[in-house]
C-alpha positions in Angstrom: 63.3 23.5 137.3 63.0 19.7 136.8 64.7 17.4 139.3 67.6 15.2 138.2 65.4 12.1 138.7 62.8 13.5 136.3 65.4 14.2 133.7 66.9 10.8 134.0 63.5 9.1 133.9 62.7 11.0 130.7 65.6 9.4 128.8 66.0 6.2 130.9 62.8 4.6 129.7 63.4 5.0 126.0 67.0 3.8 126.5 65.9 0.7 128.3 63.2 0.0 125.8 65.8 0.3 123.0 68.1 -2.0 124.7 65.3 -4.6 125.2 64.4 -4.4 121.5 68.1 -4.7 120.5 68.5 -7.7 122.9 65.4 -9.3 121.3 66.7 -8.8 117.8 70.1 -10.2 118.8 68.6 -13.3 120.5 66.3 -13.9 117.6 69.3 -14.1 115.3 71.2 -16.3 117.7 68.4 -18.7 118.6 66.2 -18.4 115.5 62.8 -19.6 116.7 63.3 -19.5 120.5 63.2 -15.9 121.5 63.0 -16.0 125.4 59.7 -14.2 125.7 59.2 -15.3 129.3 62.5 -13.7 130.3 61.5 -10.5 128.5 58.1 -10.6 130.2 59.7 -10.8 133.7 62.2 -8.1 133.1 59.5 -5.8 131.7 57.2 -6.6 134.6 59.9 -5.9 137.2 61.4 -2.8 135.6 58.6 -0.9 133.9 55.1 0.3 134.8 52.2 -2.0 133.8 51.4 -0.1 130.5 55.0 0.3 129.6 55.8 -3.4 130.3 53.0 -4.6 127.9 54.1 -2.0 125.4 57.7 -3.2 125.7 56.6 -6.8 125.3 54.8 -5.9 122.1 57.9 -3.9 120.8 60.2 -6.9 121.6 57.8 -9.2 119.8 57.6 -6.9 116.8 61.4 -6.8 116.7 61.5 -10.6 116.8 59.0 -10.8 114.0 60.8 -8.2 111.8 64.1 -10.0 112.2 62.5 -13.3 111.6 60.7 -12.3 108.4 63.2 -9.9 106.9 66.6 -11.2 108.1 66.0 -14.9 108.7 63.5 -15.4 105.8 60.6 -16.9 107.7 58.1 -18.0 105.1 55.2 -15.7 104.4 52.5 -18.3 104.9 49.2 -18.0 106.8 50.4 -20.6 109.3 53.6 -18.7 110.0 51.8 -15.4 110.3 49.2 -17.0 112.6 52.0 -18.4 114.8 53.6 -15.0 115.0 50.3 -13.5 116.3 49.9 -16.4 118.8 53.5 -15.9 120.0 52.8 -12.2 120.5 49.6 -12.8 122.4 51.3 -15.5 124.5 54.1 -13.0 125.3 51.6 -10.4 126.5 49.9 -13.1 128.6 53.3 -14.0 130.1 53.9 -10.3 130.9 50.5 -9.9 132.6 51.1 -13.1 134.6 54.5 -11.8 135.7 53.1 -8.4 136.7 50.2 -10.1 138.6 52.7 -12.3 140.4 55.1 -9.5 141.3 52.2 -7.5 142.6 50.7 -10.3 144.7 54.0 -11.1 146.2 54.9 -7.5 147.0 55.7 -8.4 150.7 58.5 -10.8 149.6 62.0 -9.9 148.7 62.8 -9.2 145.1 64.5 -12.5 144.3 61.4 -14.4 145.4 59.2 -12.2 143.3 61.4 -12.5 140.3 61.6 -16.3 140.5 57.8 -16.6 141.0 57.2 -14.2 138.2 59.4 -16.3 135.9 57.6 -19.5 136.8 54.2 -17.9 136.1 55.3 -16.2 132.9 57.0 -19.2 131.5 54.2 -21.6 132.4 51.4 -19.4 131.0 53.4 -18.5 127.9 54.1 -22.2 127.2 50.5 -23.2 128.1 49.1 -20.6 125.7 51.3 -21.9 122.8 50.5 -25.5 123.6 46.8 -24.8 123.7 46.9 -23.3 120.2 49.2 -26.0 118.9 46.9 -28.7 120.2 43.7 -27.2 119.0 44.3 -25.0 116.0 47.7 -24.8 114.4 48.6 -28.5 114.7 51.3 -30.5 116.3 52.5 -30.6 119.8 55.9 -32.2 118.9 57.7 -28.9 119.8 56.5 -29.4 123.4 58.4 -32.6 124.1 59.9 -32.4 127.6 63.5 -32.1 126.4 62.6 -29.2 124.1 60.6 -27.4 126.7 63.5 -28.0 129.1 65.9 -26.3 126.7 63.6 -23.4 126.2 63.3 -23.1 130.0 67.1 -23.0 130.5 67.4 -20.5 127.6 64.8 -18.3 129.2 66.4 -18.5 132.7 69.8 -17.6 131.3 68.4 -14.8 129.3 66.6 -13.4 132.3 69.9 -13.4 134.2 71.5 -11.6 131.3 68.7 -9.1 131.0 68.8 -8.5 134.8 72.5 -7.9 134.5 72.0 -5.5 131.6 69.4 -3.6 133.7 71.8 -3.3 136.6 74.5 -1.9 134.3 72.1 0.7 132.9 70.9 1.7 136.4 74.6 2.0 137.5 75.4 4.1 134.4 72.5 6.4 135.2 73.5 6.7 138.8 77.1 7.4 137.8 76.0 10.0 135.3 73.8 11.6 137.9 76.7 11.8 140.4 79.0 13.3 137.9 76.5 16.0 137.1 75.9 16.8 140.7 79.6 17.0 141.5 80.2 19.0 138.3 77.5 21.4 139.3 78.9 21.8 142.8 82.4 22.4 141.5 81.2 25.1 139.1 79.3 26.8 141.9 82.3 26.9 144.2 
């Protein structure tokens, strides 16, 4: 017989991934070209295993691209497709940076790890995009301090929202587990 934790884990991970994908699609529609991938990187790095976090980041990126091309009519040009690939790679880099940071700061409390992971994920994500913009895909105008500042705030607010969503899901799982345990005890009595 499987433990309640194993049963919950079996459906929790797909539920959480589905919610992250839905959040990505929603934020892509709301903010068009500013999906907060650093926020997604941190929430994936802090709530999922290494492999699942990278997989979740790729899934979130794919959702962003699907909404962009099919709902928001992004142009089907070589440059747009190349930027899409670069954004995906930068999102994965951000996730790996967040995971590394969380792991290295394991002795610290969760808020410190999350803030440090956010700083590393955001910095490396933006740096990867900037490097490609400066060398290959042209133009660094999108990296003006005011624009990067807005993107930073959007990512920070999104991280708070995603963390809140995660807490709600964990609370729902916990409540569901308690109800099943109490229901089983009542039936046994």
